[in-house]
C-alpha positions in Angstrom: 102.2 20.9 51.0 99.4 20.6 48.4 100.9 17.4 47.2 101.0 15.8 50.6 97.4 16.9 51.4 96.3 15.4 48.1 98.2 12.3 48.8 96.6 11.9 52.3 93.1 12.6 51.0 93.3 10.1 48.1 94.9 7.5 50.4 92.5 7.9 53.2 89.5 7.9 50.9 90.5 4.8 49.1 91.1 3.1 52.5 87.7 4.2 53.8 85.9 2.8 50.7 87.8 -0.5 50.6 86.2 -3.5 51.9 88.0 -3.4 55.1 101.6 38.2 48.6 108.1 68.7 40.4 110.3 68.7 37.8 112.5 71.3 39.4 112.5 74.2 37.0 116.1 75.3 37.4 115.7 78.2 35.0 116.0 81.3 37.1 113.2 83.9 37.1 113.7 86.1 34.1 115.6 89.1 35.1 113.8 92.2 33.7 116.0 94.7 31.9 116.2 97.8 34.1 116.6 101.1 32.4 117.7 104.0 34.6 115.2 106.9 34.4 116.5 110.3 33.1 115.0 113.6 33.6 111.5 113.8 32.1 112.3 116.6 29.7 115.4 114.9 28.3 113.7 111.5 28.1 110.8 113.1 26.2 113.2 114.8 23.7 115.3 111.6 23.4 112.2 109.5 22.8 111.1 111.9 20.1 114.4 111.7 18.1 116.0 108.4 19.1 115.0 105.0 17.8 113.2 102.6 20.1 115.6 100.8 22.5 116.3 97.2 21.9 115.3 95.0 24.9 118.2 93.3 26.5 118.1 89.5 26.1 117.6 87.2 29.1 121.0 86.1 30.3 121.9 82.5 29.6 122.5 80.3 32.6 126.0 80.7 34.0 128.3 77.7 34.4 127.9 78.0 38.1 124.2 77.6 38.0 124.4 74.6 35.7 126.9 73.0 38.0 124.6 73.7 41.0 121.6 72.2 39.3 123.6 69.1 38.3 124.9 68.6 41.8 121.4 68.8 43.3 120.1 66.3 40.7 122.9 63.9 41.4 122.4 64.2 45.2 118.7 63.4 44.8 119.4 60.3 42.7 122.0 59.2 45.3 119.6 59.6 48.2 116.9 57.6 46.2 119.3 54.8 45.5 120.6 54.5 49.1 117.3 54.8 50.8 116.4 51.7 52.8 113.8 49.3 51.2 110.4 49.4 52.9 110.1 46.7 55.6 108.2 43.6 54.8 104.8 43.3 56.5 104.4 40.7 59.1 102.3 37.7 58.0 99.8 36.7 60.7 98.8 33.1 61.5 95.3 32.2 62.5 94.5 29.3 64.7 90.9 28.0 64.7 89.1 24.9 65.9 86.3 24.0 63.4 85.3 20.8 65.1 82.2 22.4 66.6 80.6 22.2 63.1 80.1 18.6 63.8 78.9 17.8 67.4 80.0 14.2 67.2 83.5 15.1 66.2 83.6 17.8 68.8 82.8 15.3 71.5 85.4 12.9 70.1 88.1 15.6 70.4 87.1 16.4 73.9 87.4 12.8 74.8 90.7 12.4 73.0 92.2 15.4 74.9 91.1 13.8 78.2 92.7 10.5 77.1 96.0 12.1 76.3 96.1 14.0 79.6 95.6 10.7 81.5 98.0 8.8 79.2 95.3 6.2 78.9 96.8 3.7 76.4 93.8 1.5 76.2 91.4 4.4 75.5 93.8 5.8 72.9 94.1 2.5 71.0 90.4 2.1 71.0 90.0 5.1 68.8 93.0 4.4 66.5 92.0 2.9 63.2 93.3 -0.6 62.4 94.9 0.7 59.2 96.3 3.9 60.8 99.2 5.5 58.9 102.1 6.9 60.8 104.9 6.7 58.2 105.3 7.4 54.5 106.6 3.8 54.1 104.9 0.5 54.1 105.1 -0.2 57.8 101.7 1.0 59.0 98.7 -0.3 60.8 97.8 -0.4 64.5 100.2 -3.2 65.4 103.2 -1.3 64.0 101.9 1.9 65.4 102.0 0.4 68.9 105.6 -0.7 68.5 106.7 2.6 66.9 105.4 4.6 69.8 106.5 2.1 72.4 102.9 1.7 73.7 103.5 -2.0 74.4 106.5 -1.8 76.7 106.6 1.6 78.5 103.5 3.4 77.4 103.6 6.1 80.2 106.9 7.3 78.9 105.9 7.2 75.2 106.7 10.5 73.3 103.3 10.2 71.6 101.5 11.9 74.6 103.4 15.1 74.2 103.2 15.1 70.4 99.4 14.6 70.6 99.0 17.3 73.3 100.9 19.9 71.2 99.0 19.1 68.1 95.6 19.2 69.8 96.3 22.6 71.3 96.4 24.2 67.9 92.9 23.6 66.6 92.0 22.0 63.3 89.8 22.0 60.2 88.0 19.8 57.8 89.7 18.7 54.5 88.4 20.9 51.6 85.2 19.4 50.3 85.3 16.5 52.8 83.2 16.7 56.0 84.3 13.2 57.0 88.0 14.0 57.3 89.4 16.4 59.9 93.1 17.5 60.3 94.8 18.7 63.4 96.4 21.2 63.8 94.7 24.0 61.8 98.1 25.2 60.7 98.7 22.2 58.5 95.9 23.1 56.0 96.3 26.9 56.3 100.0 27.8 56.4 100.5 30.5 53.7 101.4 28.6 50.5 104.0 31.2 49.3 106.3 30.1 52.2 108.3 26.9 52.1 107.2 24.7 55.0 110.8 23.5 55.5 112.4 26.9 55.7 109.5 28.9 57.3 107.4 28.3 60.4 104.8 29.9 62.6 105.5 31.6 65.9 102.7 30.3 68.1 101.7 32.6 71.0 101.5 36.2 72.0 104.5 38.5 72.5 107.0 35.7 72.1 110.5 37.0 72.7 113.2 36.9 70.0 116.6 37.1 71.8 120.1 37.9 70.5 121.5 34.6 71.8 120.1 31.3 73.1 119.7 32.5 76.6 116.7 33.6 78.7 118.8 36.6 79.9 119.8 37.7 76.4 118.5 41.0 75.0 115.1 40.9 73.4 115.2 42.2 69.8 111.6 41.7 68.9 108.3 40.3 70.2 106.2 38.3 67.8 102.6 37.1 68.0 101.2 34.3 65.8 103.1 35.1 62.6 105.5 33.6 60.0 109.2 33.6 60.4 112.1 32.1 58.5 114.0 29.3 60.3 117.8 29.2 60.3 119.2 25.7 60.8 120.4 24.0 62.8 118.8 24.4 66.2 121.2 25.6 69.0 122.8 23.0 71.3 121.6 25.1 74.3 118.4 24.0 75.9 115.9 25.6 78.3 113.4 24.0 80.7 109.9 25.3 80.7 106.9 23.7 82.4 108.7 20.5 83.1 109.9 20.0 79.5 113.2 20.8 77.8 113.4 22.7 74.5 116.1 23.8 72.1 116.5 27.4 70.8 115.5 27.9 67.2 117.5 30.5 65.2 114.9 32.6 63.2 114.7 35.7 61.1 111.6 37.9 61.0 110.2 38.9 57.7 111.4 42.4 58.3 115.0 41.1 58.8 115.5 40.9 62.5 117.5 37.8 63.6 117.6 36.0 66.9 116.6 32.9 68.8 113.2 31.7 69.9 112.4 28.8 72.3 111.4 25.7 70.4 108.1 25.5 72.2 106.8 28.6 70.3 107.9 27.6 66.8 105.7 25.3 64.8 106.2 24.0 61.3 103.2 23.1 59.2 104.8 19.7 58.5 105.3 18.9 62.2 103.1 16.1 63.6 99.6 16.3 62.3 96.7 14.0 62.8 93.9 12.9 60.4 90.6 12.0 62.1 88.2 10.2 59.8 84.6 9.0 60.1 84.3 5.4 59.1 81.4 3.5 57.4 79.8 2.9 60.8 79.8 6.7 61.5 82.5 6.5 64.2 85.4 8.9 64.2 88.9 7.3 64.3 92.5 8.4 64.2 93.6 7.3 60.7 96.8 9.3 60.3 99.6 10.7 62.6 102.7 11.6 60.7 105.4 14.3 60.5 107.5 15.5 57.5 106.4 15.5 53.9 
């Protein structure tokens, strides 16, 4: 992730500047030696003539008490070794929109969202940079961007509108140390680094159901809210329709070990589509990057 962010930063900056994580005491209580009392007169006479009695030694532990102590100790060790490991804590995901820190950028994003909702191709292309990058290869630029997203032949049915809509709904943030470069969604820059972006993802939403099988009627094994999960590939073949769109089911495992399926709509990888919005030399904000993968 860091590598890709660094790559985008260096690439976009070069472009902008170019001309164009009790010890159990098993010893028993000493058993005091008990001496039976005799009549006082006899005892007095005996004590006067007989030598002092020798105290009886404490009895050594019997074999039965040793065995009992050993058994208890072994049982304690067994219980300790078979006790379940403590459950891993859930890792929350925060979604923020930091565009308000720059009024001009904030207005740009409001306008962009309106453009996407209307599927206004002309307005979209007017705010796409001429050298926009949409692949990791050499085929980039606005002309290739139009062809790639089919904005020249059947723009209303282009998949770009849904991808832009999903990304823009998840906030964004400025690149570290660069107030002229803003990334959408926020998750791209702030997904926990200790988790591999290709094996882990974020559950986006509140009380999202994790079901035993890819079916809306299946038993719910957990409910998750904006947190990290491990993805299990591949996605199921079963699909579900929500809000006029179709989605696959994603096999996941929570960080505390619960397995199940979540509707694709609520699962977002930090390397899913993200957008770079950059301020050019003229002070205008433009879409300079829209890629997926790493």
